[in-house]
VOBA-1610 file (N, C-alpha, C; in pm, whole numbers, padded with zeros to 5 digits, always signed):
BEGIN
Unk+00083-00119+00000Unk+00000+00000+00000Unk+00087+00124+00000Unk+00067+00212-00096Unk+00145+00335-00101Unk+00089+00436-00001Unk+00176+00517+00058Unk+00127+00622+00147Unk+00038+00720+00070Unk-00063+00772+00135Unk-00155+00865+00073Unk-00150+01000+00143Unk-00189+01102+00068Unk-00205+01235+00125Unk-00353+01251+00155Unk-00386+01267+00283Unk-00524+01256+00329Unk-00568+01385+00398Unk-00682+01437+00355Unk-00740+01557+00414Unk-00845+01515+00517Unk-00835+01569+00637Unk-00931+01534+00743Unk-01001+01660+00790Unk-01127+01677+00752Unk-01209+01787+00802Unk-01267+01748+00937Unk-01240+01829+01037Unk-01281+01795+01172Unk-01170+01727+01250Unk-01045+01753+01210Unk-00931+01684+01270Unk-00911+01716+01417Unk-00963+01829+01463Unk-00942+01867+01603Unk-01051+01816+01695Unk-01148+01744+01641Unk-01258+01693+01721Unk-01223+01564+01794Unk-01321+01511+01864Unk-01299+01392+01947Unk-01255+01273+01864Unk-01323+01247+01754Unk-01285+01136+01666Unk-01167+01175+01579Unk-01166+01299+01534Unk-01064+01344+01441Unk-00923+01329+01493Unk-00901+01360+01619Unk-00765+01351+01674Unk-00714+01208+01673Unk-00798+01114+01712Unk-00757+00973+01708Unk-00739+00926+01565Unk-00824+00971+01475Unk-00813+00932+01335Unk-00681+00978+01276Unk-00643+01103+01303Unk-00516+01155+01252Unk-00401+01067+01300Unk-00400+01030+01426Unk-00293+00945+01479Unk-00290+00810+01409Unk-00408+00752+01386Unk-00414+00621+01321Unk-00366+00629+01176Unk-00401+00735+01107Unk-00359+00751+00968Unk-00208+00767+00958Unk-00151+00848+01048Unk-00006+00867+01049Unk+00064+00736+01083Unk+00009+00662+01178Unk+00068+00533+01216Unk+00069+00435+01099Unk-00029+00452+01008Unk-00037+00366+00889Unk+00053+00416+00776Unk+00123+00528+00798Unk+00219+00576+00700Unk+00170+00686+00609Unk+00051+00738+00635Unk-00006+00841+00549Unk+00037+00982+00594Unk+00032+01076+00500Unk+00052+01217+00529Unk-00086+01282+00548Unk-00104+01355+00656Unk-00236+01406+00691Unk-00237+01559+00690Unk-00337+01614+00624Unk-00370+01755+00637Unk-00481+01763+00741Unk-00447+01815+00859Unk-00540+01820+00971Unk-00614+01952+00967Unk-00740+01949+00923Unk-00815+02070+00893Unk-00916+02104+01001Unk-00922+02232+01035Unk-01018+02280+01132Unk-01006+02430+01146Unk-01096+02489+01223Unk-01089+02634+01244Unk-00975+02673+01337Unk-00933+02581+01423Unk-00823+02609+01515Unk-00729+02488+01518Unk-00654+02466+01408Unk-00573+02345+01398Unk-00431+02360+01452Unk-00402+02473+01518Unk-00264+02505+01552Unk-00194+02396+01631Unk-00264+02332+01722Unk-00201+02232+01806Unk-00183+02096+01740Unk-00219+02083+01613Unk-00214+01953+01546Unk-00079+01922+01482Unk+00011+02019+01475Unk+00138+01998+01406Unk+00217+01885+01470Unk+00262+01792+01387Unk+00340+01678+01434Unk+00404+01613+01312Unk+00490+01518+01334Unk+00549+01446+01221Unk+00439+01378+01141Unk+00434+01407+01012Unk+00332+01349+00925Unk+00202+01425+00923Unk+00192+01534+01000Unk+00067+01610+01011Unk+00091+01757+00980Unk+00013+01811+00888Unk+00019+01952+00853Unk-00113+02018+00892Unk-00111+02114+00984Unk-00236+02183+01020Unk-00284+02270+00904Unk-00415+02274+00884Unk-00475+02353+00777Unk-00594+02430+00834Unk-00593+02562+00819Unk-00708+02642+00857Unk-00822+02613+00760Unk-00940+02580+00815Unk-01049+02536+00729Unk-01181+02567+00796Unk-01268+02635+00723Unk-01397+02677+00777Unk-01509+02617+00693Unk-01595+02538+00755Unk-01703+02473+00682Unk-01812+02570+00641Unk-01803+02694+00681Unk-01894+02797+00631Unk-01847+02853+00497Unk-01726+02819+00455Unk-01674+02863+00325Unk-01753+02799+00212Unk-01742+02856+00094Unk-01808+02800-00023Unk-01732+02676-00071Unk-01799+02594-00150Unk-01733+02477-00209Unk-01613+02520-00292Unk-01627+02629-00365Unk-01517+02681-00448Unk-01398+02717-00363Unk-01422+02781-00249Unk-01314+02819-00160Unk-01247+02697-00097Unk-01319+02588-00084Unk-01261+02466-00026Unk-01169+02392-00122Unk-01180+02420-00250Unk-01106+02343-00350Unk-00955+02348-00328Unk-00901+02465-00298Unk-00757+02477-00279Unk-00708+02391-00163Unk-00789+02376-00061Unk-00748+02300+00058Unk-00732+02152+00027Unk-00818+02098-00061Unk-00814+01953-00088Unk-00738+01918-00215Unk-00703+02017-00293Unk-00634+01991-00420Unk-00504+01916-00395Unk-00480+01811-00472Unk-00359+01732-00459Unk-00367+01619-00358Unk-00478+01608-00289Unk-00494+01498-00193Unk-00543+01372-00263Unk-00519+01259-00200Unk-00566+01130-00252Unk-00702+01092-00193Unk-00735+01148-00079Unk-00859+01111-00011Unk-00898+01222+00085Unk-01026+01224+00119Unk-01077+01321+00217Unk-01170+01251+00315Unk-01165+01298+00438Unk-01256+01253+00543Unk-01341+01370+00589Unk-01467+01340+00620Unk-01550+01436+00691Unk-01586+01374+00825Unk-01523+01424+00931Unk-01553+01376+01067Unk-01587+01494+01156Unk-01620+01607+01094Unk-01655+01727+01170Unk-01795+01713+01228Unk-01819+01788+01335Unk-01952+01791+01395Unk-01965+01910+01487Unk-02082+01971+01485Unk-02104+02090+01567Unk-02161+02056+01704Unk-02190+01929+01729Unk-02250+01883+01855Unk-02379+01958+01883Unk-02456+01979+01774Unk-02588+02038+01784Unk-02591+02188+01771Unk-02476+02255+01764Unk-02474+02401+01766Unk-02491+02464+01628Unk-02462+02388+01523Unk-02459+02446+01388Unk-02489+02337+01285Unk-02599+02267+01306Unk-02626+02145+01230Unk-02638+02170+01080Unk-02707+02274+01039Unk-02728+02296+00896Unk-02599+02335+00826Unk-02528+02433+00881Unk-02409+02484+00814Unk-02291+02387+00821Unk-02277+02316+00930Unk-02161+02228+00949Unk-02192+02084+00913Unk-02280+02021+00989Unk-02302+01877+00976Unk-02367+01841+00842Unk-02452+01926+00790Unk-02521+01896+00665Unk-02453+01961+00546Unk-02466+02094+00533Unk-02418+02161+00412Unk-02266+02168+00407Unk-02199+02175+00522Unk-02054+02171+00522Unk-02001+02044+00458Unk-02064+01932+00491Unk-02024+01805+00432Unk-02046+01803+00282Unk-02161+01852+00238Unk-02192+01853+00095Unk-02093+01940+00018Unk-02060+02056+00072Unk-01965+02144+00004Unk-01828+02080-00008Unk-01787+02007+00094Unk-01658+01937+00085Unk-01663+01830-00024Unk-01774+01759-00035Unk-01790+01662-00144Unk-01778+01731-00279Unk-01843+01844-00294Unk-01841+01916-00421Unk-01700+01963-00453Unk-01627+02009-00353Unk-01490+02053-00375Unk-01402+01936-00418Unk-01420+01822-00353Unk-01341+01703-00390Unk-01367+01662-00534Unk-01493+01660-00572Unk-01525+01623-00710Unk-01464+01722-00808Unk-01466+01849-00775Unk-01417+01952-00866Unk-01268+01939-00894Unk-01191+01892-00795Unk-01046+01884-00813Unk-00995+01741-00826Unk-01086+01644-00836Unk-01046+01506-00864Unk-01001+01424-00745Unk-01049+01459-00626Unk-01023+01375-00508Unk-01137+01274-00499Unk-01111+01151-00542Unk-01220+01055-00561Unk-01261+00982-00434Unk-01168+00960-00343Unk-01196+00879-00223Unk-01248+00969-00112Unk-01364+00934-00056Unk-01429+01017+00044Unk-01488+00927+00152Unk-01449+00953+00276Unk-01498+00874+00389Unk-01573+00967+00484Unk-01694+00928+00519Unk-01782+01010+00603Unk-01815+00939+00733Unk-01799+01012+00843Unk-01849+00964+00971Unk-01993+01009+00987Unk-02081+00915+01020Unk-02221+00947+01035Unk-02276+00878+01160Unk-02407+00879+01169Unk-02477+00826+01286Unk-02560+00704+01246Unk-02562+00605+01334Unk-02635+00482+01304Unk-02782+00511+01272Unk-02830+00445+01167Unk-02967+00457+01117Unk-02999+00596+01061Unk-02896+00676+01029Unk-02920+00810+00978Unk-02999+00809+00848Unk-02985+00703+00770Unk-03056+00695+00643Unk-03186+00615+00655Unk-03226+00585+00778Unk-03348+00509+00803Unk-03436+00585+00903Unk-03503+00692+00858Unk-03582+00774+00951Unk-03686+00694+01029Unk-03734+00586+00972Unk-03835+00506+01041Unk-03781+00443+01170Unk-03648+00439+01185Unk-03587+00379+01304Unk-03562+00481+01415Unk-03570+00608+01385Unk-03524+00709+01480Unk-03600+00708+01611Unk-03730+00683+01607Unk-03807+00682+01730Unk-03812+00544+01795Unk-03768+00443+01723Unk-03765+00308+01778Unk-03647+00289+01874Unk-03538+00362+01847Unk-03416+00344+01923Unk-03406+00451+02031Unk-03415+00411+02156Unk-03417+00508+02266Unk-03292+00595+02268Unk-03178+00538+02231Unk-03052+00611+02240Unk-03044+00727+02143Unk-03120+00721+02033Unk-03110+00827+01934Unk-03241+00905+01917Unk-03341+00871+01995Unk-03472+00935+01979Unk-03467+01085+02009Unk-03370+01127+02091Unk-03364+01268+02129Unk-03264+01348+02047Unk-03212+01291+01938Unk-03119+01365+01852Unk-03172+01368+01708Unk-03302+01387+01696Unk-03365+01384+01564Unk-03309+01491+01472Unk-03287+01612+01521Unk-03234+01718+01435Unk-03096+01680+01381Unk-03014+01620+01465Unk-02882+01574+01421Unk-02896+01467+01313Unk-02987+01374+01335Unk-03006+01268+01236Unk-03059+01322+01103Unk-03140+01427+01109Unk-03187+01489+00985Unk-03069+01547+00907Unk-02978+01614+00978Unk-02859+01670+00913Unk-02774+01559+00851Unk-02755+01450+00925Unk-02675+01339+00873Unk-02747+01267+00759Unk-02878+01256+00767Unk-02956+01198+00657Unk-02930+01276+00528Unk-02938+01408+00537Unk-02917+01493+00421Unk-02777+01470+00362Unk-02675+01472+00448Unk-02537+01456+00400Unk-02511+01316+00345Unk-02558+01214+00415Unk-02536+01077+00369Unk-02605+01050+00236Unk-02729+01094+00226Unk-02804+01072+00102Unk-02738+01146-00015Unk-02689+01266+00012Unk-02622+01342-00095Unk-02498+01267-00143Unk-02418+01219-00049Unk-02295+01148-00085Unk-02325+01023-00165Unk-02424+00947-00122Unk-02453+00819-00186Unk-02523+00835-00320Unk-02605+00938-00334Unk-02693+00946-00451Unk-02667+01063-00545Unk-02585+01159-00502Unk-02564+01278-00585Unk-02417+01305-00615Unk-02330+01209-00589Unk-02190+01224-00625Unk-02143+01097-00696Unk-02026+01110-00759Unk-01959+00995-00819Unk-01834+00957-00739Unk-01828+01000-00615Unk-01713+00972-00530Unk-01707+00825-00489Unk-01586+00778-00466Unk-01566+00644-00410Unk-01583+00655-00258Unk-01707+00648-00214Unk-01738+00681-00075Unk-01747+00558+00013Unk-01724+00582+00141Unk-01764+00490+00247Unk-01827+00575+00356Unk-01945+00534+00400Unk-02012+00602+00511Unk-02008+00508+00631Unk-01945+00554+00738Unk-01938+00477+00862Unk-02038+00536+00959Unk-02143+00463+00986Unk-02248+00509+01078Unk-02222+00446+01215Unk-02173+00529+01306Unk-02135+00480+01438Unk-02251+00485+01536Unk-02242+00402+01637Unk-02337+00406+01747Unk-02300+00522+01840Unk-02363+00532+01955Unk-02337+00640+02048Unk-02189+00640+02087Unk-02125+00756+02072Unk-01982+00768+02099Unk-01956+00776+02250Unk-01858+00697+02294Unk-01821+00696+02435Unk-01674+00730+02450Unk-01644+00819+02544Unk-01506+00857+02570Unk-01446+00759+02669Unk-01406+00645+02615Unk-01347+00539+02696Unk-01246+00465+02609Unk-01157+00387+02670Unk-01054+00319+02592Unk-01113+00227+02485Unk-01045+00219+02372Unk-01089+00131+02264Unk-01058-00014+02293Unk-01130-00101+02225Unk-01108-00245+02239Unk-01046-00305+02113Unk-01054-00232+02001Unk-01008-00286+01874Unk-01103-00387+01815Unk-01223-00398+01874Unk-01320-00497+01828Unk-01457-00431+01808Unk-01528-00478+01705Unk-01658-00420+01672Unk-01752-00529+01624Unk-01876-00489+01599Unk-01968-00567+01517Unk-02019-00474+01408Unk-02048-00528+01292Unk-02099-00447+01182Unk-02247-00475+01163Unk-02318-00368+01126Unk-02461-00374+01098Unk-02542-00440+01211Unk-02526-00390+01335Unk-02605-00444+01446Unk-02753-00412+01427Unk-02837-00488+01491Unk-02981-00469+01475Unk-03035-00355+01560Unk-02958-00315+01663Unk-03002-00206+01750Unk-02886-00110+01773Unk-02922+00014+01806Unk-02821+00115+01836Unk-02758+00082+01971Unk-02624+00079+01974Unk-02552+00044+02095Unk-02451+00155+02124Unk-02325+00119+02150Unk-02223+00217+02182Unk-02094+00184+02109Unk-02007+00287+02096Unk-01873+00270+02041Unk-01775+00355+02120Unk-01667+00298+02174Unk-01558+00382+02222Unk-01502+00463+02105Unk-01471+00588+02128Unk-01422+00675+02021Unk-01297+00619+01952Unk-01199+00562+02023Unk-01082+00509+01953Unk-01117+00398+01853Unk-01220+00320+01881Unk-01260+00215+01788Unk-01322+00274+01661Unk-01399+00381+01677Unk-01457+00448+01559Unk-01347+00503+01472Unk-01248+00568+01533Unk-01136+00623+01458Unk-01060+00513+01384Unk-01040+00401+01450Unk-00968+00290+01388Unk-01043+00237+01266Unk-01175+00224+01278Unk-01255+00180+01164Unk-01240+00277+01048Unk-01251+00405+01077Unk-01238+00506+00972Unk-01103+00496+00902Unk-00997+00479+00979Unk-00864+00467+00920Unk-00851+00339+00837Unk-00908+00231+00887Unk-00895+00102+00819Unk-00969+00097+00686Unk-01082+00167+00674Unk-01159+00157+00549Unk-01091+00231+00434Unk-00998+00319+00464Unk-00941+00407+00362Unk-00898+00332+00236Unk-00824+00226+00252Unk-00768+00154+00136Unk-00838+00022+00107Unk-00947-00005+00177Unk-01019-00131+00156Unk-01126-00112+00048Unk-01099-00161-00070Unk-01192-00137-00182Unk-01325-00208-00163Unk-01329-00309-00077Unk-01458-00375-00052Unk-01554-00285+00026Unk-01502-00173+00079Unk-01589-00080+00152Unk-01637+00036+00064Unk-01588+00043-00060Unk-01631+00151-00150Unk-01780+00136-00180Unk-01849+00248-00179Unk-01992+00246-00210Unk-02077+00178-00103Unk-02025+00172+00019Unk-02095+00101+00126Unk-02131+00196+00241Unk-02243+00165+00305Unk-02280+00225+00433Unk-02259+00118+00538Unk-02169+00143+00632Unk-02131+00043+00731Unk-02170+00093+00870Unk-02262+00024+00933Unk-02298+00056+01070Unk-02211-00025+01165Unk-02162+00040+01270Unk-02072-00027+01364Unk-02115-00002+01508Unk-02088-00100+01591Unk-02107-00088+01736Unk-02003-00177+01803Unk-01989-00163+01932Unk-01896-00248+02005Unk-01931-00394+01983Unk-01828-00477+01973Unk-01851-00619+01950Unk-01732-00701+01988Unk-01722-00819+01931Unk-01616-00913+01969Unk-01524-00950+01854Unk-01543-00886+01738Unk-01462-00919+01620Unk-01357-00812+01596Unk-01230-00848+01579Unk-01128-00747+01548Unk-01168-00664+01427Unk-01135-00536+01430Unk-01180-00443+01327Unk-01147-00491+01188Unk-01025-00534+01163Unk-00985-00578+01031Unk-01069-00696+00983Unk-01094-00790+01073Unk-01174-00906+01035Unk-01318-00869+01008Unk-01372-00778+01089Unk-01511-00735+01069Unk-01528-00663+00936Unk-01433-00577+00903Unk-01443-00501+00778Unk-01424-00589+00655Unk-01355-00700+00672Unk-01336-00791+00560Unk-01466-00856+00516Unk-01569-00848+00601Unk-01696-00916+00572Unk-01800-00825+00505Unk-01772-00697+00495Unk-01876-00605+00445Unk-01885-00609+00292
//
């Protein structure tokens, strides 16, 4: 596997920081993008000032020359339309415009299945967030030609990772944040994950083995 130049939108967030570390550990060069990326500088990591309120055209220069892009940004409910929904779409449009074909999106479990939102107690109170993710996920899957993977995670927990997951669980459960980041890093070069929506939750199968089955 050749090293890749990877753009990470939301690199300073809870998942983003672990993802950047995992990508660098795998030998990739990372552009760590955010509104305040100053503290991200490290070997293999270049901080990039990046505002999801910018236009898609303005985003093009940031992603130009990259091999892949990640969207792991999130406003935690404060700016759902501009950041979680339209910010993601604009990044997709910028990637398509400059030929960045590989795109990996962090999303929420059952985001593309509105009929499940009130069935699952853990996500019943984040309907507005799920609407934003529904919009972004549907746009990526149905309105782009990108080589996408959408990782729909269960409820994020700030606890140590296990390195083990289950894919496509029947109910919304939980994920330690380090495990979500590891899944995101692992799907980057796995062509069997292209064009797939992968739901993940804590489980008993090592990440690499679980992803081999999708």
